[in-house]
MIBAKOL-631129 format. One record per atom (N, C-alpha, C): residue in three letters; x, y, z. Coordinates in steps of 0.2 Angstrom, whole numbers, plus 5000, padded with zeros to 4 digits. Atoms other than C-alpha are relative to their C-alpha. Layout:
ALAXYZ...
//
This chain:
MET499450045000MET535254545602MET499949935000LYS500150074999LYS534454375605LYS499949974993ARG500150035007ARG534254355586ARG500749984997ILE499350025003ILE536154345583ILE500249935000PRO499950075000PRO536354165588PRO499649964994VAL500450035005VAL534954115577VAL500250014993ILE499849985006ILE535554215562ILE500749974998ALA499350035000ALA537354155565ALA500049924998ALA500150075001ALA536753975565ALA499849994993ALA500250015007ALA535853995549ALA500550014995PHE499549985004PHE537354075541PHE500549945000LEU499650064999LEU538453925547LEU499749944996ALA500450055004ALA537153805540ALA500150004993VAL499949985007VAL537253885523VAL500749984998ALA499350015002ALA539153885523ALA500249925000GLY499950075000GLY539153705528GLY499749964995LEU500350045006LEU537953645515LEU500450014994ARG499649985006ARG539053735502ARG500649955000ALA499450045000ALA540553635508ALA499949934998GLN500250075001GLN539653475507GLN499849984993THR500350015006THR538753485491THR500549994994GLU499650015006GLU539553415475GLU499650004994ALA500550005005ALA538053435464ALA500250054995PRO499949955005PRO538253525447PRO499750075001ARG500349934999ARG537853715446ARG499349994997SER500750005002SER535953745445SER499850084998SER500249945002SER534953895439SER499950055006TYR500149964994TYR534853965457TYR500750005004SER499450004996SER536154015470SER499850035007VAL500149974994VAL536254055488VAL500650025003THR499449974998THR537454175496THR499950025007ALA500049974993ALA537754205515ALA500650045001ASP499549954998ASP538754345522ASP499950025007PHE500049984993PHE539254385539PHE500650065001THR499549945000THR540054565542THR500050035007TYR500049964994TYR540654655557TYR500250074998THR499849935001THR540754845556THR500050045006THR499949954995THR541354985567THR499450055000LYS500649955001LYS539855095561LYS499549984995TYR500550025005TYR538255065552TYR499850074997VAL500249935003VAL538055215540VAL499649984994PHE500450015005PHE536655215528PHE499850074996ARG500149945004ARG536655345514ARG500250065003GLY499649944997GLY537855455523GLY499850015007VAL500249994993VAL536955445540VAL500149945004GLN499850064995GLN537555345555GLN499449985004LEU500550034997LEU536255235562LEU500249965006ALA499850054995ALA537255125574ALA500850005000ARG499350014999ARG538955095581ARG500249934998ASP499850075001ASP539854925582ASP499449954999SER500550055001SER538754795574SER500249944996PHE500050065004PHE538554625566PHE499550014995GLN500449995005GLN537754625549GLN499949934996PRO500150065004PRO537254445543PRO499550014995SER500450005005SER536354415527SER500049944996VAL500150065005VAL535654285515VAL499750024994GLU500349995006GLU535254305497GLU499949944996VAL500250055005VAL534354185485VAL499950034994ALA500149985006ALA534454215467ALA499849944995VAL500250055005VAL533554125453VAL500050034993GLY500049975006GLY534054175436GLY500250085001ASP499949934999ASP533854365435ASP499750035006ALA500449984994ALA532754375451ALA500449985006TYR499750014993TYR533354385469TYR499650025006VAL500349984993VAL532754395487VAL500650005005ASP499449994995ASP533954465501ASP499750015006LEU500249994994LEU533654455519LEU500750035004TRP499449974997TRP534854575528TRP499850035007THR500249974994THR534954635546THR500650035004ASN499549964996ASN535954755557ASN499949995008GLN500150024993GLN536254695575GLN500550045004PRO499549964996PRO537154825586PRO500249965006ILE499750034994ILE538354765599ILE499950055006VAL500149954995VAL538154925609VAL499350005002ARG500650004997ARG536754935621ARG499650064998HIS500449945001HIS535255055618HIS500050034993GLU500049985007GLU535455055599GLU499649954997ASP500550045003ASP534054985589ASP500349964994ASN499850055005ASN534254835577ASN499550024994GLU500449995006GLU533554835559GLU500049934996ILE500050065005ILE532954695547ILE499750024994ASP500249985006ASP532754725529ASP499949944995LEU500150055005LEU531954615515LEU500050034994ARG500049975007ARG532354655497ARG499949954995ALA500150045006ALA531754585481ALA500150044994GLY499949965007GLY532254635463GLY500149954994PHE499950035007PHE532554585445PHE500550044997ARG499549975004ARG534154625436ARG500049964993ARG500050035007ARG534254605417ARG500650044996LYS499549975004LYS535754635406LYS499750014993VAL500349985007VAL535154725390VAL500550014995SER499450005005SER536854735381SER500649985004GLY499350034997GLY538654685384GLY500250055005VAL499749954995VAL538954845395VAL499450035004LEU500549974997LEU537254895401LEU499549955003SER500550044997SER536054815414SER499550045004ILE500549964996ILE534454875422ILE499749965006GLU500250034994GLU533654835439GLU499450035002VAL500649974996VAL531954855448VAL500049965006PHE499950044994PHE531854815466PHE499550045005GLY500449974994GLY530854845482GLY500349975006THR499750024994THR531454845500THR499550025006GLY500449994994GLY530454825516GLY500550015006TYR499649994994TYR531254905532TYR499649995006TRP500350014994TRP530854845549TRP500550025006TYR499649984994TYR531454925566TYR499649985006PRO500450024995PRO530754815579PRO500150035007GLU499849974993GLU531554905594GLU499950085000ALA500149925000ALA531055085588ALA499550025006ALA500349974994ALA530455195602ALA499350024998ALA500649985002ALA528655255602ALA500150074997GLY499949945004GLY528455395589GLY500549994995GLY499550015006GLY529855325578GLY499749964995THR500250045005THR529755235562THR500149935001ARG499950084998ARG529455045565ARG500149974993LYS500050035007LYS529155005546LYS500050054995SER499949965005SER529555075530SER500149964993ALA499950045007ALA529555025511ALA500250044995GLU499949965006GLU530255085495GLU500149964994ALA500050035006ALA530255045477ALA500550044996GLY499549975003GLY531655085465GLY500249974993VAL499750025007VAL532455075447VAL500750025000GLY499349985001GLY534255075442GLY500349984994ALA499650025006ALA535555055428ALA500750005002THR499350014999THR537354995428THR500350004993TYR499650005006TYR538555035414TYR500749985002ASP499350024999ASP540254945413ASP500450014994ALA499649995006ALA541554995401ALA500750025002ARG499349994999ARG543454995401ARG500249995008GLY499850024993GLY543554925419GLY499650055005VAL500349954996VAL542455065426VAL499249985000SER500750014999SER540755025433SER499650065003THR500449954997THR539455165435THR499349985001ASN500750024998ASN537755155443ASN499650065001LEU500549954998LEU536255265444LEU499449975002PHE500650034998PHE534755225455PHE499650055003CYS500549954997CYS533155315460CYS499549955004SER500550034996SER532055255474SER499550045004TYR500549964996TYR530455315483TYR499749965006ASP500250034993ASP529955275501ASP499350025000VAL500749995000VAL528055255501VAL499750025007ILE500249984994ILE527955285520ILE500350075002LEU499749934998LEU529155435523LEU499950054994LYS500149965006LYS528655495505LYS500750044998ALA499349975002ALA530555525501ALA500249974994THR499750025006THR531355515485THR500850005000THR499350005000THR533255465484THR500349984993LEU499750015006LEU534355485469LEU500849995002GLU499350024998GLU536155405470GLU500349984994GLY499550035006GLY537555385457GLY500749985003SER499450024998SER539155295459SER500549984995ALA499550025005ALA540755245450ALA500549965004GLY499550044997GLY541955105454GLY500549974995TYR499550035004TYR543555025448TYR500449955004SER499650054996SER544554865453SER500750004997LEU499350015002LEU546454865452LEU500249935003ALA499750074998ALA547154685452ALA500750015003LEU499450014996LEU548554645464LEU500249935000PRO499950075000PRO549054475458PRO500649985004SER499550024996SER550654475468SER499849995007PHE500250014993PHE549654485484PHE499349955000GLY500650055000GLY548254365478GLY499350045001THR500649964999THR546954505479THR499950064995SER500149945004SER546354665471SER499850065005LEU500249944997LEU545954845477LEU499450034997ASP500649975003ASP544154895474ASP499850065003ALA500149934998ALA543855075475ALA499350034997SER500649975002SER542155165473SER499850075003VAL500249944997VAL541455335476VAL499250014998TYR500849995001TYR539555395477TYR499850065003ALA500349934998ALA538455545479ALA499349994999GLY500750015001GLY536655555482GLY499650065004THR500549954997THR535155665488THR499449975001SER500750034998SER533555625497SER499650065002SER500549944999SER532055745497SER499349975002ALA500750024998ALA530355725505ALA499550054998ARG500649955002ARG528755805498ARG499650015006ASP500449994994ASP527855785515ASP500449985006ALA499650014994ALA528955795530ALA499649975006ARG500350034994ARG528555695545ARG500450015006PRO499649994994PRO529255765561PRO500049945005ASP500050064995ASP528655605571ASP500349944997SER499850065004SER529555485559SER500649985004GLY499450024997GLY531155485570GLY500650004995LEU499550005005LEU532155505554LEU500150074997THR500049935003THR532055695552THR500650024996VAL499449985003VAL533855715548VAL500149974993ARG499950045006ARG533655595533ARG499550034995GLU500549985005GLU532155685525GLU500150054995SER499849965005SER532955815516SER500850025001TYR499350004999TYR534855805514TYR500449984994ASP499550035005ASP536355765503ASP500649975003TYR499550044997TYR537755645505TYR500549984995CYS499550035005CYS539355575497CYS500449955004GLY499550044997GLY540655445501GLY500549964996ALA499550045004ALA542055325496ALA500149945004ASP499950074997ASP542455145499ASP500649974997LEU499450045002LEU544055045498LEU499949935003ARG500150074997ARG543954855499ARG500549964997MET499550055003MET545254715497MET499749935002PRO500350074999PRO544454535495PRO500549954999TYR499650065001TYR545354375497TYR499649944999SER500550065001SER544554225489SER500449935002PHE499850064998PHE544754055497PHE499849954995SER500250055005SER543853965483SER499650054995GLU500449965005GLU542754015468GLU499450045003SER500649974997SER541254055480SER500150025007SER500049974993SER541954105497SER500650055000ARG499549955000ARG542954255501ARG500050045007LEU500049964995LEU543554365515LEU500250074998THR499949935003THR543454555512THR500150055006ILE499949944995ILE544154705522ILE499950064997GLY500249945003GLY543454875519GLY500150065005LEU499949944996LEU543855055524LEU499550054996HIS500549965003HIS542455185521HIS500050075003TRP500149934998TRP542155375522TRP499350024998ALA500649975002ALA540555465521ALA499850075004THR500249944997THR539855635524THR499350024998SER500649985002SER538155715524SER499850075003TRP500249934998TRP537355885526TRP499350024999ASN500749985001ASN535655955529ASN500150064995ARG500049945004ARG535256085516ARG499950075004VAL500049944995VAL534856205531VAL500149975006PRO499649955002PRO535956245539PRO500649984996GLY499450025004GLY537256145529GLY500649975003ALA499450024996ALA538356075543ALA500249934997LEU499850065002LEU539455935537LEU500149955006LYS499950054994LYS539555765547LYS500449954997ASN499650055003ASN541055665542ASN500149935005ARG499950074996ARG541255475547ARG500449964996VAL499650055003VAL542555345544VAL500049945004TRP500050064997TRP542455165548TRP500349944996PHE499750065004PHE543054995543PHE499549945002ASP500450064998ASP542254825542ASP500449944997ILE499750075002ILE542754635539ILE499449964999SER500650045001SER541554515531SER500349934997PHE499950075003PHE541554325526PHE499449984996SER500650025004SER540454265512SER500149934997ALA500050065003ALA540054095505ALA499449984997GLY500650025004GLY538854025492GLY500049944997PHE500050065004PHE538353885482PHE499450004995
//
């Protein structure tokens, strides 16, 4: 929890720099985001309760690097720091492809649990008639787990309220070729999941916005197949330059 003031200060510095600069647009962009969530759910599995999730992303052309962290407010719940880098390229007016790699770090993991992990992945996004569909596949080189996820989203404009209603649904499956009982993530090694998200963003300017979200997700082990439903909400503020 000692990291929160440092990360918050970095976020405020980025936001302040954005407000002060009058320089013309360049080939790079920096976006800072600060989120509070009542639950941290990753691919259908709850990893923490009330948490702060600050992040910073730097993009140069089609390439990007993103630093994201989950800092639980509740005691005795571990934090998480992720570093992700990737490359997005639009290959046509409606289709774009992406390659990426993510490093996961759990500095407070107990003995015997997973402290570090890394995965690489590829994906594609297809936008047509207001519907955005995505298909991503990633492989965790530490847990030896393959994850396949598909999603679809639609944004309904609400001009009378100065916002929109952004809805999306997703479903995925995660399978491990070599299960590791000592990983601390046994429930995530072979299971299926799905979920839905509703978000309402309100823009203060072209590059700053406040977003409120409501989420639902469920996951089930292939054996015995018990469903685990979760509902949570979050609120975030993002600013960039």
